[in-house]
VOPAGU-2260 file (C-alpha; in pm, 1 decimal, decimal comma):
REM VOPAGU-2260
SITE   aa  ch    i         X         Y         Z
SITE  MET   A    0    8819,9   -5373,3   -6513,1
SITE  GLY   A    1    8868,1   -5736,5   -6621,4
SITE  SER   A    2    8493,9   -5808,5   -6604,6
SITE  ASP   A    3    8408,3   -5530,9   -6854,1
SITE  PRO   A    4    8349,4   -5689,0   -7198,9
SITE  ASP   A    5    8503,9   -5382,6   -7367,4
SITE  TRP   A    6    8820,8   -5427,1   -7162,7
SITE  THR   A    7    8831,3   -5793,7   -7263,7
SITE  LEU   A    8    8791,8   -5704,1   -7632,4
SITE  LEU   A    9    9064,8   -5442,8   -7610,1
SITE  PHE   A   10    9290,0   -5690,0   -7428,6
SITE  LEU   A   11    9227,8   -5944,5   -7706,1
SITE  ALA   A   12    9324,4   -5681,1   -7965,2
SITE  TRP   A   13    9640,8   -5607,7   -7766,1
SITE  LEU   A   14    9723,4   -5980,5   -7752,2
SITE  ILE   A   15    9684,0   -6011,0   -8130,1
SITE  ALA   A   16    9896,5   -5702,8   -8196,1
SITE  THR   A   17   10163,1   -5822,8   -7952,1
SITE  GLY   A   18   10163,7   -6178,0   -8088,1
SITE  SER   A   19   10184,6   -6048,8   -8444,6
SITE  THR   A   20   10470,2   -5816,0   -8354,5
SITE  LEU   A   21   10659,9   -6095,5   -8181,6
SITE  GLY   A   22   10592,0   -6328,3   -8476,5
SITE  SER   A   23   10721,4   -6067,0   -8717,9
SITE  LEU   A   24   11036,3   -6018,2   -8513,9
SITE  PHE   A   25   11080,5   -6395,6   -8484,2
SITE  PHE   A   26   11061,6   -6441,5   -8862,4
SITE  SER   A   27   11317,7   -6169,2   -8929,3
SITE  ASN   A   28   11557,4   -6205,8   -8635,3
SITE  VAL   A   29   11545,1   -6577,0   -8553,3
SITE  MET   A   30   11446,9   -6739,3   -8883,7
SITE  GLU   A   31   11645,7   -6468,2   -9067,5
SITE  PHE   A   32   11373,0   -6401,9   -9327,5
SITE  ALA   A   33   11449,6   -6058,7   -9470,0
SITE  PRO   A   34   11132,4   -5844,1   -9473,3
SITE  CYS   A   35   11030,8   -5684,7   -9802,7
SITE  VAL   A   36   10926,9   -5321,1   -9840,3
SITE  LEU   A   37   10557,3   -5399,7   -9790,9
SITE  CYS   A   38   10640,3   -5597,4   -9475,9
SITE  TRP   A   39   10822,2   -5292,8   -9337,8
SITE  TYR   A   40   10524,4   -5067,6   -9409,1
SITE  GLN   A   41   10292,6   -5316,0   -9238,2
SITE  ARG   A   42   10525,9   -5321,7   -8937,9
SITE  ILE   A   43   10504,1   -4942,0   -8921,2
SITE  CYS   A   44   10127,9   -4983,0   -8881,0
SITE  LEU   A   45   10147,3   -5280,5   -8643,0
SITE  PHE   A   46   10423,6   -5209,0   -8393,0
SITE  PRO   A   47   10275,3   -4886,7   -8243,3
SITE  LEU   A   48    9947,1   -5070,8   -8179,7
SITE  VAL   A   49   10114,7   -5273,1   -7903,8
SITE  ILE   A   50   10181,0   -4957,8   -7700,8
SITE  MET   A   51    9865,3   -4775,1   -7807,5
SITE  LEU   A   52    9630,0   -5059,9   -7715,4
SITE  ALA   A   53    9811,4   -5122,1   -7386,0
SITE  GLN   A   54    9762,5   -4755,8   -7294,5
SITE  GLY   A   55    9391,2   -4796,8   -7366,4
SITE  LEU   A   56    9370,7   -5079,6   -7112,5
SITE  PHE   A   57    9493,4   -4899,5   -6798,9
SITE  PRO   A   58    9258,2   -4733,0   -6731,6
SITE  LEU   A   59    9009,3   -4847,0   -6992,7
SITE  ASP   A   60    8990,1   -4583,3   -7264,0
SITE  ARG   A   61    8742,9   -4671,4   -7538,5
SITE  LYS   A   62    8863,7   -4370,0   -7738,8
SITE  VAL   A   63    9181,5   -4560,8   -7825,7
SITE  THR   A   64    8992,6   -4680,6   -8134,7
SITE  LYS   A   65    9013,7   -4324,8   -8270,4
SITE  TYR   A   66    9391,9   -4364,1   -8297,9
SITE  ALA   A   67    9426,5   -4739,2   -8351,3
SITE  LEU   A   68    9168,9   -4781,7   -8630,0
SITE  PRO   A   69    9348,7   -4566,0   -8890,7
SITE  LEU   A   70    9675,1   -4756,9   -8836,1
SITE  THR   A   71    9491,3   -5088,5   -8851,9
SITE  ALA   A   72    9306,9   -4988,8   -9169,9
SITE  ALA   A   73    9631,7   -4876,6   -9335,1
SITE  GLY   A   74    9797,6   -5204,1   -9232,7
SITE  TRP   A   75    9501,7   -5398,8   -9369,2
SITE  LEU   A   76    9520,0   -5220,6   -9706,3
SITE  LEU   A   77    9893,1   -5286,7   -9729,9
SITE  ALA   A   78    9844,7   -5652,1   -9632,5
SITE  ALA   A   79    9562,1   -5694,0   -9886,4
SITE  TYR   A   80    9781,0   -5546,5  -10162,2
SITE  HIS   A   81   10068,8   -5767,9  -10049,3
SITE  ASN   A   82    9847,7   -6078,6  -10073,2
SITE  LEU   A   83    9734,9   -5984,6  -10423,5
SITE  LEU   A   84   10100,8   -5949,4  -10526,1
SITE  TYR   A   85   10192,9   -6273,5  -10353,7
SITE  ALA   A   86    9909,6   -6460,3  -10529,0
SITE  GLY   A   87   10015,6   -6321,5  -10867,6
SITE  ILE   A   88    9687,1   -6132,7  -10918,4
SITE  ILE   A   89    9883,0   -5808,0  -10935,4
SITE  PRO   A   90   10179,8   -5842,4  -11172,2
SITE  GLU   A   91   10533,6   -5829,9  -11031,6
SITE  SER   A   92   10596,8   -5515,6  -11236,2
SITE  MET   A   93   10361,3   -5331,2  -10996,1
SITE  GLN   A   94   10536,0   -5431,2  -10677,4
SITE  PRO   A   95   10720,9   -5164,9  -10480,6
SITE  CYS   A   96   11000,2   -5412,5  -10406,7
SITE  GLY   A   97   11216,6   -5330,7  -10706,5
SITE  LYS   A   98   11538,5   -5373,8  -10510,9
SITE  GLY   A   99   11610,9   -5614,5  -10230,4
SITE  VAL   A  100   11369,5   -5883,3  -10119,2
SITE  SER   A  101   11077,6   -5954,5  -10351,3
SITE  CYS   A  102   10727,8   -5897,3  -10210,8
SITE  SER   A  103   10628,1   -6233,5  -10355,1
SITE  GLU   A  104   10916,0   -6424,7  -10194,9
SITE  GLU   A  105   10785,5   -6754,4  -10054,7
SITE  TYR   A  106   10942,2   -6826,1   -9716,5
SITE  ILE   A  107   10690,2   -7057,0   -9554,1
SITE  GLU   A  108   10337,8   -7181,5   -9608,7
SITE  LEU   A  109   10197,2   -7335,6   -9293,0
SITE  PHE   A  110    9935,4   -7602,3   -9357,6
SITE  GLY   A  111   10003,9   -7559,7   -9729,0
SITE  PHE   A  112    9837,7   -7217,8   -9759,5
SITE  LEU   A  113    9915,8   -6988,5   -9464,9
SITE  SER   A  114   10186,5   -6751,6   -9589,7
SITE  ILE   A  115   10341,1   -6463,2   -9398,5
SITE  PRO   A  116   10140,1   -6206,2   -9602,6
SITE  LEU   A  117    9818,5   -6399,9   -9528,3
SITE  MET   A  118    9899,6   -6413,7   -9156,2
SITE  ALA   A  119    9940,6   -6035,0   -9160,0
SITE  LEU   A  120    9610,1   -5987,8   -9343,2
SITE  LEU   A  121    9428,2   -6214,1   -9096,7
SITE  ALA   A  122    9578,2   -6030,5   -8798,1
SITE  PHE   A  123    9480,7   -5688,1   -8934,6
SITE  THR   A  124    9131,8   -5818,1   -9023,5
SITE  VAL   A  125    9067,1   -5945,6   -8670,9
SITE  LEU   A  126    9214,1   -5629,5   -8518,1
SITE  MET   A  127    8991,9   -5412,4   -8736,3
SITE  ALA   A  128    8682,7   -5618,0   -8649,8
SITE  ILE   A  129    8754,2   -5586,8   -8276,8
SITE  LEU   A  130    8824,5   -5212,7   -8296,1
SITE  ILE   A  131    8512,1   -5143,7   -8504,6
SITE  THR   A  132    8307,7   -5343,5   -8253,2
SITE  LEU   A  133    8454,7   -5139,3   -7967,3
SITE  LYS   A  134    8387,2   -4813,9   -8151,6
SITE  LYS   A  135    8023,2   -4908,9   -8215,8
SITE  ARG   A  136    7976,9   -5017,5   -7853,5
SITE  SER   A  137    8114,7   -4686,6   -7726,2
SITE  LEU   A  138    7872,9   -4493,0   -7947,8
SITE  ALA   A  139    7572,6   -4688,7   -7823,8
């Protein structure tokens, strides 16, 4: 099980999804950063991946990509849109966060550039790359 490279890739995807979920919960519950609407939608795509990918590990089920990839792709699209809003490329008038927390609210920027929306985009990008790799390997 642990020596199978596909299992290792799936475990890595699970670790990223779990770490991202815990990070998201840390920012909102410990740091008390209120999530915006786009953050909530991204969470809807991210949180189920923790359970889904774990189920694909025991026993190894390469078909988990069939269910995890659509959620990951939706999360990636939301995170990409969120980053464009955050960077000011998309005007604030087009953000879905009309009430409550602004989607372009700046809470933190680690290392001077790593914002919460960028962390989400990076997590979804790596997850998608891993899941696409697993899908291609299972078809071969």
